[in-house]
KOLFI-962668 format. One line per field, with one value per atom (N, C-alpha, C, CB): residue number from 1; residue in three letters; chain; x, y, z. Coordinates in steps of 0.05 Angstrom, whole numbers. Glycine has a CB too. Layout:
# residues N
n = (NUM / ...)
res = (Ala / ...)
chain = (A / ...)
xx = (X / ...)
yy = (Y / ...)
zz = (Z / ...)
This chain:
# residues 104
n = (1 / 1 / 1 / 1 / 2 / 2 / 2 / 2 / 3 / 3 / 3 / 3 / 4 / 4 / 4 / 4 / 5 / 5 / 5 / 5 / 6 / 6 / 6 / 6 / 7 / 7 / 7 / 7 / 8 / 8 / 8 / 8 / 9 / 9 / 9 / 9 / 10 / 10 / 10 / 10 / 11 / 11 / 11 / 11 / 12 / 12 / 12 / 12 / 13 / 13 / 13 / 13 / 14 / 14 / 14 / 14 / 15 / 15 / 15 / 15 / 16 / 16 / 16 / 16 / 17 / 17 / 17 / 17 / 18 / 18 / 18 / 18 / 19 / 19 / 19 / 19 / 20 / 20 / 20 / 20 / 21 / 21 / 21 / 21 / 22 / 22 / 22 / 22 / 23 / 23 / 23 / 23 / 24 / 24 / 24 / 24 / 25 / 25 / 25 / 25 / 26 / 26 / 26 / 26 / 27 / 27 / 27 / 27 / 28 / 28 / 28 / 28 / 29 / 29 / 29 / 29 / 30 / 30 / 30 / 30 / 31 / 31 / 31 / 31 / 32 / 32 / 32 / 32 / 33 / 33 / 33 / 33 / 34 / 34 / 34 / 34 / 35 / 35 / 35 / 35 / 36 / 36 / 36 / 36 / 37 / 37 / 37 / 37 / 38 / 38 / 38 / 38 / 39 / 39 / 39 / 39 / 40 / 40 / 40 / 40 / 41 / 41 / 41 / 41 / 42 / 42 / 42 / 42 / 43 / 43 / 43 / 43 / 44 / 44 / 44 / 44 / 45 / 45 / 45 / 45 / 46 / 46 / 46 / 46 / 47 / 47 / 47 / 47 / 48 / 48 / 48 / 48 / 49 / 49 / 49 / 49 / 50 / 50 / 50 / 50 / 51 / 51 / 51 / 51 / 52 / 52 / 52 / 52 / 53 / 53 / 53 / 53 / 54 / 54 / 54 / 54 / 55 / 55 / 55 / 55 / 56 / 56 / 56 / 56 / 57 / 57 / 57 / 57 / 58 / 58 / 58 / 58 / 59 / 59 / 59 / 59 / 60 / 60 / 60 / 60 / 61 / 61 / 61 / 61 / 62 / 62 / 62 / 62 / 63 / 63 / 63 / 63 / 64 / 64 / 64 / 64 / 65 / 65 / 65 / 65 / 66 / 66 / 66 / 66 / 67 / 67 / 67 / 67 / 68 / 68 / 68 / 68 / 69 / 69 / 69 / 69 / 70 / 70 / 70 / 70 / 71 / 71 / 71 / 71 / 72 / 72 / 72 / 72 / 73 / 73 / 73 / 73 / 74 / 74 / 74 / 74 / 75 / 75 / 75 / 75 / 76 / 76 / 76 / 76 / 77 / 77 / 77 / 77 / 78 / 78 / 78 / 78 / 79 / 79 / 79 / 79 / 80 / 80 / 80 / 80 / 81 / 81 / 81 / 81 / 82 / 82 / 82 / 82 / 83 / 83 / 83 / 83 / 84 / 84 / 84 / 84 / 85 / 85 / 85 / 85 / 86 / 86 / 86 / 86 / 87 / 87 / 87 / 87 / 88 / 88 / 88 / 88 / 89 / 89 / 89 / 89 / 90 / 90 / 90 / 90 / 91 / 91 / 91 / 91 / 92 / 92 / 92 / 92 / 93 / 93 / 93 / 93 / 94 / 94 / 94 / 94 / 95 / 95 / 95 / 95 / 96 / 96 / 96 / 96 / 97 / 97 / 97 / 97 / 98 / 98 / 98 / 98 / 99 / 99 / 99 / 99 / 100 / 100 / 100 / 100 / 101 / 101 / 101 / 101 / 102 / 102 / 102 / 102 / 103 / 103 / 103 / 103 / 104 / 104 / 104 / 104)
res = (Met / Met / Met / Met / Thr / Thr / Thr / Thr / Asn / Asn / Asn / Asn / Pro / Pro / Pro / Pro / Arg / Arg / Arg / Arg / Leu / Leu / Leu / Leu / Thr / Thr / Thr / Thr / Gln / Gln / Gln / Gln / Ile / Ile / Ile / Ile / Glu / Glu / Glu / Glu / Lys / Lys / Lys / Lys / Arg / Arg / Arg / Arg / Ile / Ile / Ile / Ile / Glu / Glu / Glu / Glu / Arg / Arg / Arg / Arg / Ile / Ile / Ile / Ile / Lys / Lys / Lys / Lys / Ala / Ala / Ala / Ala / Glu / Glu / Glu / Glu / Leu / Leu / Leu / Leu / Thr / Thr / Thr / Thr / Ala / Ala / Ala / Ala / Ile / Ile / Ile / Ile / Gly / Gly / Gly / Gly / Asp / Asp / Asp / Asp / Met / Met / Met / Met / Arg / Arg / Arg / Arg / Pro / Pro / Pro / Pro / Gly / Gly / Gly / Gly / Ser / Ser / Ser / Ser / Leu / Leu / Leu / Leu / Thr / Thr / Thr / Thr / Cys / Cys / Cys / Cys / Gln / Gln / Gln / Gln / Tyr / Tyr / Tyr / Tyr / Lys / Lys / Lys / Lys / Asp / Asp / Asp / Asp / Pro / Pro / Pro / Pro / Glu / Glu / Glu / Glu / Ser / Ser / Ser / Ser / Arg / Arg / Arg / Arg / Ser / Ser / Ser / Ser / Gly / Gly / Gly / Gly / Pro / Pro / Pro / Pro / Arg / Arg / Arg / Arg / Tyr / Tyr / Tyr / Tyr / Gln / Gln / Gln / Gln / Leu / Leu / Leu / Leu / Ser / Ser / Ser / Ser / Tyr / Tyr / Tyr / Tyr / Thr / Thr / Thr / Thr / Arg / Arg / Arg / Arg / Asp / Asp / Asp / Asp / Met / Met / Met / Met / Lys / Lys / Lys / Lys / Gly / Gly / Gly / Gly / Arg / Arg / Arg / Arg / Thr / Thr / Thr / Thr / Glu / Glu / Glu / Glu / Tyr / Tyr / Tyr / Tyr / Ile / Ile / Ile / Ile / Pro / Pro / Pro / Pro / Arg / Arg / Arg / Arg / Asp / Asp / Asp / Asp / Cys / Cys / Cys / Cys / Val / Val / Val / Val / Arg / Arg / Arg / Arg / Glu / Glu / Glu / Glu / Ile / Ile / Ile / Ile / Arg / Arg / Arg / Arg / Arg / Arg / Arg / Arg / Gln / Gln / Gln / Gln / Ile / Ile / Ile / Ile / Gly / Gly / Gly / Gly / Asn / Asn / Asn / Asn / Tyr / Tyr / Tyr / Tyr / Lys / Lys / Lys / Lys / Arg / Arg / Arg / Arg / Phe / Phe / Phe / Phe / Lys / Lys / Lys / Lys / Ala / Ala / Ala / Ala / Leu / Leu / Leu / Leu / Ser / Ser / Ser / Ser / Thr / Thr / Thr / Thr / Glu / Glu / Glu / Glu / Trp / Trp / Trp / Trp / Val / Val / Val / Val / Asp / Asp / Asp / Asp / Leu / Leu / Leu / Leu / Gly / Gly / Gly / Gly / Ile / Ile / Ile / Ile / Glu / Glu / Glu / Glu / Gln / Gln / Gln / Gln / Ser / Ser / Ser / Ser / Arg / Arg / Arg / Arg / Leu / Leu / Leu / Leu / Thr / Thr / Thr / Thr / Met / Met / Met / Met / Lys / Lys / Lys / Lys / Leu / Leu / Leu / Leu / Arg / Arg / Arg / Arg / Pro / Pro / Pro / Pro / Arg / Arg / Arg / Arg / Val / Val / Val / Val)
chain = (A / A / A / A / A / A / A / A / A / A / A / A / A / A / A / A / A / A / A / A / A / A / A / A / A / A / A / A / A / A / A / A / A / A / A / A / A / A / A / A / A / A / A / A / A / A / A / A / A / A / A / A / A / A / A / A / A / A / A / A / A / A / A / A / A / A / A / A / A / A / A / A / A / A / A / A / A / A / A / A / A / A / A / A / A / A / A / A / A / A / A / A / A / A / A / A / A / A / A / A / A / A / A / A / A / A / A / A / A / A / A / A / A / A / A / A / A / A / A / A / A / A / A / A / A / A / A / A / A / A / A / A / A / A / A / A / A / A / A / A / A / A / A / A / A / A / A / A / A / A / A / A / A / A / A / A / A / A / A / A / A / A / A / A / A / A / A / A / A / A / A / A / A / A / A / A / A / A / A / A / A / A / A / A / A / A / A / A / A / A / A / A / A / A / A / A / A / A / A / A / A / A / A / A / A / A / A / A / A / A / A / A / A / A / A / A / A / A / A / A / A / A / A / A / A / A / A / A / A / A / A / A / A / A / A / A / A / A / A / A / A / A / A / A / A / A / A / A / A / A / A / A / A / A / A / A / A / A / A / A / A / A / A / A / A / A / A / A / A / A / A / A / A / A / A / A / A / A / A / A / A / A / A / A / A / A / A / A / A / A / A / A / A / A / A / A / A / A / A / A / A / A / A / A / A / A / A / A / A / A / A / A / A / A / A / A / A / A / A / A / A / A / A / A / A / A / A / A / A / A / A / A / A / A / A / A / A / A / A / A / A / A / A / A / A / A / A / A / A / A / A / A / A / A / A / A / A / A / A / A / A / A / A / A / A / A / A / A / A / A / A / A / A / A / A / A / A / A / A / A / A / A / A / A / A / A / A / A / A / A / A / A / A / A / A / A / A / A / A / A / A / A / A / A / A / A / A / A / A / A / A / A / A / A / A / A)
xx = (311 / 292 / 265 / 289 / 253 / 228 / 205 / 227 / 185 / 161 / 145 / 144 / 137 / 122 / 95 / 116 / 83 / 57 / 62 / 44 / 84 / 90 / 94 / 115 / 107 / 111 / 85 / 130 / 68 / 41 / 25 / 26 / 26 / 11 / 21 / 14 / 48 / 59 / 51 / 90 / 51 / 42 / 13 / 47 / -4 / -33 / -37 / -49 / -23 / -25 / -18 / -8 / 3 / 11 / -10 / 38 / -23 / -45 / -69 / -54 / -75 / -97 / -91 / -101 / -67 / -60 / -64 / -30 / -56 / -60 / -89 / -46 / -105 / -134 / -147 / -148 / -138 / -149 / -144 / -138 / -120 / -114 / -130 / -84 / -140 / -156 / -186 / -153 / -194 / -223 / -229 / -230 / -250 / -258 / -275 / -272 / -293 / -312 / -328 / -330 / -333 / -349 / -365 / -330 / -386 / -402 / -417 / -422 / -422 / -435 / -465 / -429 / -479 / -508 / -521 / -517 / -547 / -563 / -584 / -577 / -590 / -608 / -634 / -595 / -656 / -682 / -700 / -694 / -720 / -740 / -765 / -745 / -774 / -799 / -820 / -794 / -845 / -866 / -885 / -881 / -893 / -914 / -939 / -919 / -946 / -970 / -961 / -992 / -955 / -945 / -963 / -939 / -989 / -1008 / -1006 / -1037 / -1005 / -1003 / -974 / -1019 / -956 / -927 / -921 / -916 / -933 / -929 / -913 / -956 / -900 / -884 / -859 / -901 / -842 / -819 / -799 / -805 / -788 / -767 / -745 / -778 / -720 / -698 / -687 / -676 / -683 / -674 / -648 / -696 / -628 / -603 / -602 / -578 / -598 / -597 / -569 / -619 / -558 / -532 / -528 / -509 / -508 / -500 / -472 / -503 / -468 / -442 / -439 / -438 / -417 / -412 / -435 / -409 / -444 / -465 / -492 / -456 / -496 / -522 / -533 / -518 / -558 / -571 / -578 / -596 / -574 / -579 / -595 / -553 / -611 / -626 / -625 / -656 / -621 / -621 / -637 / -591 / -652 / -666 / -647 / -692 / -647 / -628 / -644 / -611 / -637 / -650 / -647 / -640 / -667 / -668 / -643 / -693 / -635 / -612 / -585 / -611 / -585 / -560 / -559 / -557 / -580 / -582 / -560 / -609 / -554 / -533 / -506 / -531 / -499 / -474 / -473 / -469 / -494 / -495 / -492 / -522 / -505 / -501 / -472 / -519 / -459 / -431 / -414 / -421 / -420 / -405 / -409 / -413 / -434 / -440 / -424 / -470 / -423 / -407 / -378 / -411 / -367 / -339 / -334 / -332 / -353 / -350 / -350 / -373 / -368 / -369 / -343 / -393 / -332 / -306 / -284 / -299 / -284 / -264 / -266 / -269 / -290 / -293 / -283 / -322 / -289 / -281 / -250 / -293 / -238 / -209 / -195 / -200 / -206 / -195 / -196 / -210 / -219 / -222 / -202 / -251 / -199 / -180 / -152 / -182 / -145 / -118 / -113 / -115 / -132 / -129 / -126 / -154 / -143 / -141 / -114 / -163 / -104 / -77 / -55 / -72 / -59 / -39 / -37 / -46 / -60 / -61 / -46 / -90 / -53 / -40 / -10 / -52 / -2 / 26 / 41 / 29 / 29 / 41 / 44 / 24 / 24 / 25 / 47 / -1 / 48 / 69 / 97 / 65 / 100 / 126 / 135 / 125 / 117 / 124 / 131 / 101 / 116 / 121 / 148 / 98 / 156 / 181 / 205 / 179 / 201 / 223 / 237 / 213 / 264 / 278 / 274 / 309 / 270 / 267 / 294 / 251 / 294 / 319 / 317 / 326)
yy = (97 / 75 / 85 / 65 / 68 / 75 / 62 / 67 / 77 / 67 / 50 / 90 / 26 / 9 / 21 / -18 / 36 / 49 / 71 / 61 / 85 / 106 / 93 / 121 / 70 / 56 / 47 / 32 / 37 / 27 / 51 / 14 / 74 / 97 / 106 / 121 / 107 / 115 / 96 / 116 / 71 / 51 / 55 / 22 / 59 / 63 / 89 / 64 / 110 / 135 / 131 / 157 / 116 / 110 / 94 / 94 / 75 / 60 / 78 / 36 / 96 / 115 / 133 / 133 / 143 / 159 / 144 / 168 / 118 / 102 / 98 / 75 / 93 / 90 / 115 / 81 / 138 / 164 / 169 / 186 / 161 / 166 / 148 / 162 / 126 / 107 / 115 / 79 / 134 / 142 / 157 / 159 / 149 / 163 / 187 / 143 / 192 / 215 / 213 / 216 / 236 / 236 / 261 / 233 / 259 / 282 / 277 / 289 / 298 / 295 / 293 / 318 / 284 / 285 / 259 / 295 / 260 / 236 / 236 / 235 / 213 / 209 / 197 / 192 / 209 / 198 / 197 / 215 / 180 / 178 / 191 / 147 / 211 / 225 / 217 / 257 / 217 / 209 / 232 / 185 / 235 / 256 / 250 / 257 / 224 / 215 / 194 / 204 / 203 / 184 / 161 / 199 / 165 / 144 / 120 / 154 / 126 / 104 / 99 / 111 / 114 / 112 / 113 / 86 / 132 / 135 / 161 / 135 / 162 / 185 / 189 / 209 / 168 / 172 / 192 / 145 / 208 / 227 / 224 / 256 / 224 / 222 / 249 / 204 / 254 / 280 / 277 / 293 / 292 / 293 / 318 / 292 / 315 / 338 / 338 / 337 / 362 / 365 / 393 / 356 / 398 / 424 / 430 / 427 / 453 / 461 / 491 / 454 / 499 / 527 / 538 / 543 / 522 / 529 / 535 / 554 / 525 / 528 / 501 / 546 / 496 / 472 / 472 / 467 / 450 / 449 / 423 / 450 / 424 / 401 / 400 / 403 / 376 / 372 / 348 / 369 / 349 / 325 / 310 / 332 / 284 / 266 / 248 / 249 / 248 / 230 / 201 / 234 / 185 / 157 / 142 / 144 / 147 / 132 / 140 / 137 / 161 / 169 / 161 / 199 / 149 / 143 / 125 / 130 / 104 / 85 / 99 / 62 / 116 / 130 / 150 / 146 / 164 / 183 / 168 / 199 / 145 / 129 / 120 / 104 / 113 / 106 / 130 / 95 / 154 / 178 / 185 / 201 / 182 / 188 / 169 / 186 / 143 / 124 / 131 / 96 / 140 / 148 / 172 / 156 / 191 / 214 / 206 / 234 / 187 / 178 / 164 / 158 / 148 / 135 / 156 / 115 / 176 / 198 / 212 / 219 / 218 / 231 / 213 / 239 / 188 / 169 / 167 / 141 / 164 / 162 / 188 / 155 / 211 / 236 / 240 / 259 / 232 / 234 / 216 / 227 / 192 / 173 / 184 / 145 / 196 / 207 / 229 / 217 / 247 / 269 / 258 / 288 / 238 / 226 / 213 / 205 / 199 / 187 / 208 / 168 / 230 / 252 / 264 / 273 / 267 / 278 / 259 / 283 / 233 / 214 / 213 / 186 / 214 / 213 / 238 / 213 / 261 / 285 / 283 / 309 / 273 / 271 / 251 / 261 / 228 / 208 / 219 / 183 / 233 / 245 / 264 / 259 / 281 / 301 / 286 / 320 / 265 / 250 / 236 / 230 / 226 / 211 / 229 / 192 / 255 / 273 / 278 / 300 / 277 / 283 / 312 / 277 / 315 / 342 / 355 / 340 / 381 / 396 / 414 / 412)
zz = (371 / 373 / 362 / 402 / 345 / 333 / 348 / 303 / 353 / 367 / 347 / 379 / 355 / 336 / 328 / 349 / 345 / 338 / 317 / 364 / 319 / 299 / 272 / 306 / 271 / 246 / 235 / 250 / 252 / 244 / 232 / 268 / 245 / 236 / 208 / 256 / 205 / 180 / 157 / 182 / 162 / 142 / 134 / 152 / 154 / 149 / 133 / 175 / 140 / 125 / 96 / 138 / 91 / 63 / 48 / 63 / 62 / 49 / 43 / 67 / 62 / 58 / 33 / 83 / 31 / 8 / -19 / 10 / -19 / -43 / -49 / -39 / -28 / -32 / -42 / -6 / -32 / -41 / -70 / -24 / -80 / -108 / -126 / -113 / -116 / -132 / -134 / -121 / -117 / -118 / -143 / -92 / -156 / -181 / -176 / -199 / -195 / -193 / -167 / -217 / -155 / -131 / -129 / -106 / -113 / -106 / -81 / -129 / -65 / -40 / -44 / -21 / -23 / -23 / -17 / -49 / -18 / -14 / -37 / 14 / -46 / -69 / -59 / -91 / -65 / -57 / -81 / -35 / -79 / -100 / -91 / -108 / -106 / -100 / -122 / -100 / -114 / -133 / -138 / -122 / -163 / -169 / -154 / -200 / -154 / -139 / -119 / -158 / -94 / -74 / -67 / -49 / -69 / -62 / -81 / -62 / -107 / -127 / -134 / -152 / -123 / -128 / -158 / -116 / -172 / -200 / -205 / -216 / -227 / -235 / -217 / -234 / -214 / -197 / -209 / -193 / -191 / -198 / -177 / -200 / -185 / -167 / -160 / -179 / -135 / -125 / -109 / -108 / -117 / -103 / -86 / -123 / -60 / -41 / -28 / -20 / -26 / -13 / -4 / -31 / 13 / 22 / 13 / 53 / 1 / -9 / -4 / -39 / 8 / 14 / 31 / -11 / 50 / 69 / 56 / 85 / 32 / 18 / 11 / -7 / 18 / 10 / -20 / 27 / -33 / -62 / -67 / -78 / -88 / -97 / -127 / -86 / -137 / -166 / -172 / -177 / -195 / -204 / -222 / -219 / -218 / -233 / -252 / -213 / -278 / -296 / -288 / -325 / -293 / -284 / -295 / -294 / -319 / -330 / -318 / -360 / -301 / -288 / -259 / -290 / -248 / -220 / -211 / -214 / -226 / -218 / -215 / -238 / -234 / -234 / -210 / -260 / -205 / -182 / -156 / -183 / -153 / -129 / -125 / -130 / -146 / -145 / -136 / -172 / -148 / -141 / -111 / -159 / -102 / -73 / -56 / -68 / -63 / -48 / -47 / -60 / -70 / -72 / -53 / -101 / -52 / -35 / -5 / -40 / 2 / 30 / 37 / 34 / 18 / 23 / 26 / 0 / 9 / 11 / 39 / -11 / 48 / 74 / 96 / 78 / 95 / 117 / 117 / 113 / 94 / 93 / 102 / 64 / 94 / 102 / 133 / 88 / 144 / 173 / 187 / 181 / 177 / 190 / 188 / 176 / 165 / 161 / 181 / 132 / 185 / 204 / 233 / 203 / 240 / 267 / 271 / 270 / 251 / 253 / 255 / 229 / 240 / 241 / 268 / 220 / 281 / 309 / 328 / 318 / 326 / 343 / 338 / 338 / 313 / 305 / 317 / 274 / 315 / 326 / 356 / 319 / 370 / 399 / 407 / 410 / 393 / 400 / 395 / 383 / 372 / 366 / 387 / 338 / 396 / 417 / 444 / 422 / 450 / 474 / 474 / 479 / 450 / 448 / 445 / 425 / 438 / 434 / 461 / 422 / 461 / 486 / 495 / 482 / 520 / 532 / 536 / 559 / 531 / 534 / 558 / 509)
């Protein structure tokens, strides 16, 4: 007999896998706009900050690349959310499987 929740978990994991394969370019971080002169808000520069291998990093992003970088950051956030959900479902699936297994 198959547990309906196990079936539901398996289907969701398959959908997550499909969504993960559809994610394009990605990169971590947050993008902020810094100004040379903050009072007059002139000379905007875009700064990407992120942590990788336990090191903080900062890069300046050309204005014409900002839209693409924002898209890549969004893709990374989606990747992280899907990965977390997959792990959570995997834990639940494992617990249910152990609970349903006949004891010897």
